[in-house]
C-alpha positions in Angstrom: 0.4 -0.1 0.1 1.3 3.3 -0.8 2.5 5.5 2.2 -0.2 7.8 1.7 -3.2 5.3 2.1 -5.2 5.6 4.7 -5.3 2.5 7.0 -8.9 0.6 6.9 -10.9 -0.6 9.6 -14.1 -2.1 8.5 -17.0 0.6 7.9 -19.3 0.2 11.1 -22.3 -1.3 10.8 -24.9 1.2 11.4 -26.6 0.7 14.9 -30.0 1.5 13.7 -29.7 -1.4 11.4 -28.4 -3.6 14.0 -31.0 -3.1 16.9 -34.0 -3.2 14.4 -32.4 -7.0 13.5 -32.0 -7.7 16.8 -35.7 -6.4 17.6 -36.8 -8.4 14.9 -35.1 -11.3 16.1 -36.2 -10.8 20.1 -39.9 -10.5 19.0 -40.2 -13.7 17.0 -41.1 -15.7 20.7 -43.5 -12.8 21.4 -45.6 -13.8 17.9 -45.6 -17.3 18.9 -42.7 -18.6 16.6 -40.4 -20.8 18.2 -37.6 -18.8 20.2 -33.7 -19.6 19.4 -32.3 -22.3 21.0 -29.5 -22.0 23.6 -27.3 -24.3 21.8 -27.6 -23.3 18.2 -28.0 -19.3 18.0 -26.1 -16.3 20.0 -29.2 -14.5 19.0 -31.1 -14.8 22.6 -32.8 -12.5 24.9 -32.0 -15.3 28.0 -28.9 -14.0 28.6 -28.4 -11.3 31.7 -26.9 -8.2 31.4 -24.1 -9.2 34.3 -23.3 -12.5 32.8 -19.8 -12.8 32.8 -19.5 -13.6 29.1 -22.0 -10.8 28.5 -19.1 -8.3 26.9 -18.0 -11.2 24.7 -21.0 -12.3 23.6 -21.8 -8.4 22.5 -18.4 -8.5 20.8 -19.4 -11.5 18.8 -22.8 -10.3 17.7 -21.1 -7.2 16.3 -18.5 -9.3 14.3 -21.2 -11.1 12.7 -22.9 -8.1 11.6 -19.4 -7.4 10.0 -19.5 -10.1 7.9 -22.5 -8.6 6.0 -22.0 -5.2 4.4 -24.7 -2.2 5.5 -25.9 -2.0 2.1 -27.0 -5.7 2.1 -28.0 -5.8 5.8 -30.7 -3.2 5.1 -31.7 -5.2 1.9 -32.5 -8.2 4.4 -34.2 -6.0 6.7 -36.6 -4.8 4.1 -37.0 -8.8 3.0 -37.8 -9.8 6.3 -40.2 -7.2 6.8 -42.2 -8.1 3.3 -42.1 -11.6 4.7 -43.7 -10.5 7.8 -46.4 -8.1 6.2 -47.0 -11.4 3.5 -47.8 -13.4 7.0 -50.2 -10.6 8.3 -52.1 -10.6 4.8 -53.1 -14.4 5.0 -53.2 -14.4 8.7 -50.3 -16.5 9.2 -48.6 -17.2 12.4 -45.3 -15.5 12.3 -42.7 -16.5 11.3 -43.8 -19.6 9.6 -40.9 -21.4 7.4 -42.6 -24.2 6.3 -42.5 -25.8 2.9 -46.0 -24.3 1.9 -45.3 -20.9 3.6 -42.0 -20.5 1.7 -43.1 -21.6 -1.8 -46.8 -19.0 -0.8 -44.3 -16.4 -0.5 -42.5 -16.8 -3.5 -45.7 -17.0 -5.6 -47.0 -13.8 -3.7 -43.7 -12.3 -4.9 -44.0 -13.3 -8.7 -47.7 -12.7 -9.1 -48.8 -9.6 -6.2 -45.5 -8.4 -6.6 -44.8 -8.8 -10.2 -40.9 -9.7 -9.2 -38.5 -10.7 -11.2 -36.6 -14.5 -10.4 -33.6 -11.7 -9.6 -35.5 -10.0 -6.6 -37.0 -13.0 -5.3 -33.9 -14.7 -4.7 -32.5 -11.5 -3.2 -35.5 -11.7 -0.5 -35.0 -15.3 -0.1 -31.5 -14.6 0.7 -32.6 -12.0 3.6 -35.4 -14.8 5.0 -32.5 -17.1 4.9 -30.1 -14.4 6.5 -32.8 -14.4 9.4 -33.0 -18.0 9.8 -29.6 -18.5 10.5 -29.7 -15.4 13.0 -32.6 -17.5 15.0 -32.1 -21.2 14.8 -28.5 -20.9 13.6 -28.6 -22.9 10.7 -29.9 -22.4 7.0 -33.8 -23.1 6.3 -33.9 -26.4 4.7 -37.2 -25.3 3.2 -35.7 -22.8 1.3 -33.2 -25.0 -0.5 -35.8 -27.5 -1.4 -35.8 -29.0 -4.5 -39.3 -28.4 -5.1 -38.6 -24.3 -3.9 -36.0 -24.7 -6.5 -38.0 -25.9 -9.4 -40.7 -23.5 -8.7 -38.1 -20.6 -9.2 -36.9 -22.0 -12.3 -40.6 -22.6 -13.5 -41.0 -18.7 -13.1 -38.0 -18.2 -14.7 -39.1 -19.7 -17.7 -42.2 -18.2 -17.5 -41.3 -14.8 -17.1 -37.8 -14.4 -18.8 -35.6 -12.0 -17.7 -35.6 -9.0 -19.9 -32.3 -8.4 -21.7 -29.9 -5.6 -20.5 -30.4 -2.3 -23.2 -27.6 -0.5 -21.3 -25.4 0.5 -23.8 -21.4 0.4 -23.6 -19.2 3.6 -23.2 -16.6 2.0 -25.5 -13.0 3.9 -25.7 -14.5 5.5 -28.9 -17.3 7.0 -27.0 -15.5 7.6 -24.2 -12.9 9.7 -26.3 -15.6 12.1 -28.0 -17.2 12.6 -24.2 -13.5 13.5 -23.0 -13.2 16.3 -26.1 -16.4 17.7 -24.9 -15.4 18.1 -21.6 -11.9 19.6 -22.5 -13.5 21.8 -24.6 -15.2 23.7 -22.2 -17.9 22.0 -20.7 -18.4 23.5 -17.2 -16.2 25.3 -14.7 -12.9 24.2 -14.4 -13.3 22.0 -11.1 -16.4 20.1 -12.3 -14.9 19.5 -15.9 -11.5 18.2 -14.2 -13.6 16.0 -11.6 -15.7 14.5 -14.3 -12.3 14.2 -16.4 -10.9 12.0 -14.1 -13.8 10.2 -13.3 -14.4 9.1 -16.7 -11.3 8.0 -16.9 -11.1 5.7 -13.5 -14.5 4.4 -14.5 -13.7 2.9 -18.0 -9.8 1.8 -17.3 -10.7 0.7 -13.5 -13.8 -0.8 -15.1 -15.7 0.6 -11.7 -18.9 0.7 -10.9 -20.5 4.2 -9.9 -20.4 3.2 -6.1 -16.8 2.8 -6.5 -16.7 6.4 -6.8 -19.4 8.5 -5.6 -21.4 8.5 -2.2 -25.3 7.8 -1.8 -25.2 8.8 1.8 -23.0 10.7 4.5 -19.4 10.8 3.2 -17.6 8.5 5.5 -13.6 7.9 4.6 -13.2 4.5 5.5 -15.5 3.8 2.4 -15.7 6.4 0.1 -12.7 8.0 -1.9 -10.6 10.5 -0.7 -7.6 12.3 -2.2 -5.3 9.7 -0.7 -6.5 6.8 -2.2 -5.1 8.4 -5.9 -1.2 8.1 -6.0 1.6 9.0 -8.4 3.8 5.8 -8.3 6.7 7.2 -10.4 6.6 8.6 -14.0 5.0 5.9 -15.2 1.9 4.8 -13.2 -0.4 6.3 -10.6 -2.5 3.7 -8.6 -6.1 4.1 -7.2 -7.6 2.3 -4.3 -10.9 1.0 -4.3 -11.9 1.0 -0.5 -15.5 -1.2 -1.5 -16.2 -3.8 -3.6 -19.6 -5.5 -4.4 -17.4 -9.1 -4.4 -14.8 -8.3 -1.5 -16.4 -9.4 1.7 -13.1 -9.5 3.5 -12.7 -5.6 2.9 -9.3 -5.6 1.8 -10.0 -3.3 -0.7 -8.2 -3.1 -4.9 -5.4 -1.5 -6.5 -6.2 -0.1 -10.1 -3.4 1.5 -12.4 -3.2 4.1 -14.6 0.0 4.2 -16.8 1.7 6.6 -18.6 0.9 5.5 -22.1 0.6 7.0 -25.8 -3.3 7.8 -26.3 -5.0 11.1 -27.4 -7.1 10.8 -23.8 -3.9 11.1 -21.9 -5.2 9.4 -19.0 -2.3 9.5 -16.9 -1.6 13.0 -17.4 -5.3 14.0 -16.6 -5.0 12.6 -13.4 -2.0 13.8 -12.5 -3.3 17.2 -13.2 -6.7 16.5 -10.7 -4.7 15.0 -8.1 -2.6 18.3 -7.9 -5.8 20.5 -8.1 -7.4 18.9 -5.1 -4.1 18.6 -3.2 -4.4 22.7 -3.7 -7.6 22.9 -2.9 -8.0 20.4 0.7 -5.9 20.6 3.7 -6.2 17.1 4.2 -5.9 13.8 2.1 -8.3 12.3 3.8 -10.8 14.8 2.0 -13.1 13.9 -0.6 -11.6 12.9 -3.8 -14.3 13.9 -5.5 -16.3 17.0 -5.0 -18.7 19.1 -6.8 -18.5 23.2 -7.0 -20.1 23.3 -3.9 -17.0 21.3 -2.3 -19.6 18.4 -1.3 -18.7 15.1 -2.2 -20.0 13.8 -5.7 -23.2 11.7 -5.4 -24.5 9.3 -7.8 -27.3 11.4 -8.9 -24.9 14.6 -9.6 -22.0 12.1 -11.8 -25.2 10.7 -13.4 -26.7 14.0 -14.1 -23.5 15.2 -15.9 -22.7 12.3 -17.6 -26.1 12.0 -19.6 -25.6 15.9 -20.0 -22.0 15.3 -21.7 -23.2 12.0 -23.7 -25.8 14.7 -25.1 -23.6 17.3 -26.1 -21.0 14.6 -27.9 -24.2 13.4 -30.0 -25.1 10.2 -28.1 -29.0 9.4 -26.8 -28.3 9.7 -23.3 -31.2 7.4 -22.6 -29.6 4.4 -23.8 -26.7 4.9 -21.2 -26.1 4.7 -17.4 -23.2 4.9 -15.0 -22.8 1.3 -15.1 -22.1 1.6 -19.2 -18.2 2.4 -18.3 -18.1 -1.2 -16.7 -19.8 -2.4 -19.7 -18.3 -1.0 -22.4 -14.7 -1.3 -20.9 -15.7 -5.2 -21.1 -16.6 -4.9 -24.2 -13.7 -2.7 -25.7 -11.5 -5.5 -24.2 -13.2 -8.6 -25.7 -13.2 -6.6 -28.9 -9.3 -5.9 -28.8 -8.4 -9.7 -28.1 -7.9 -9.8 -24.3 -8.6 -12.9 -22.7 -11.8 -14.2 -21.0 -9.1 -14.4 -18.1 -7.8 -11.0 -18.6 -11.4 -9.3 -18.3 -12.3 -11.4 -15.5 -9.2 -9.8 -13.6 -9.6 -6.4 -14.8 -13.1 -6.2 -13.5 -12.6 -8.3 -10.5 -15.4 -10.3 -11.6 -15.4 -13.6 -9.1 -17.5 -15.6 -11.9 -18.3 -15.6 -15.1 -21.0 -12.8 -14.8 -18.7 -10.6 -17.0 -19.7 -12.6 -20.1 -23.3 -11.0 -19.9 -21.5 -7.1 -19.9 -19.9 -7.8 -23.6 -21.6 -6.1 -26.1 -21.3 -6.8 -29.9 -22.1 -4.3 -32.4 -22.8 -5.1 -36.3 -19.4 -3.8 -37.2 -17.6 -6.0 -35.1 -20.0 -8.9 -36.3 -19.3 -8.2 -39.8 -15.7 -8.1 -38.7 -16.4 -12.1 -37.6 -17.9 -13.0 -40.8 -15.3 -11.7 -42.6 -12.7 -13.8 -40.7 -14.9 -16.7 -41.5 -15.3 -16.5 -45.0 -11.6 -16.2 -45.4 -10.7 -18.8 -43.6 -8.8 -21.8 -46.1 -12.2 -24.0 -46.1 -13.6 -21.0 -48.4 -12.1 -20.6 -52.1 
């Protein structure tokens, strides 16, 4: 880690979310459900405050909550409340984890809530999480083969709509950068967007790895110290939070001083010098708007669409995730291997294949390669 990078502690779980989850678990017994077993679950209400192991129990509970990101915990809590509302609507004792209840809840989400399978699976993950906390083990009904067949049947009856988001390829990125440098906005906003666009593309970044959706937290969000000059040939950017990084170790991406019309290394170097001249602390936000507020997802997406329009592209066809899609698409078109693309985008599975788009010109090139094969005269 570069010497000016901040040492990281795991971001604290919101005490509000933690207390809500604990309250939901403790309420299970009062609603007539089976209470947590003392031999299988730590989430019990029968341990007195003066118990000699109480402080260590509290530490254990905190660590268990740290195993899941705050955003995911909030999602699990939402799923649990929906599960509770389902019981109330059908006058069922709560919580009922029987196979009939679980499968009926799935059909309820599909028929009455009109949710796709991906969302249904997310709800089941939340319910499964609560089951593990309450009973110390996963629910066999959620993993039941009939439950799996039900989900598969819903998937076949209602296939997921194709992802219509268009990629911001290197060609589109170059035009957008050109639009910015011709004088898009204030110098600060222009250089901020310039740096964010470059990092988003070359780093295969998600919007959440660049912007904030809540109060700025230097342990989570990008700070000035996260962008560093390594030497005359390379710069690094430290990603603190990654969607698939459960260990919260973070990850470095690198920008190299290579010949390119958009000069990514030089642009980031100029931006870093600007931010250091504007701030007193390296722990300040790396990306700020003209009011010196941390850049939000809304701010970034608003300006992205504006720049796309000024560059001659239909803004509604793109989103902030188009940089990640475009980087994967460009990498595939340039002939990078699947392993290289997976590594560059930090994908833990082959999900990256869903990001690669093929336009007509590249399909034409592929056809030209086919007909030029020696088998054809």
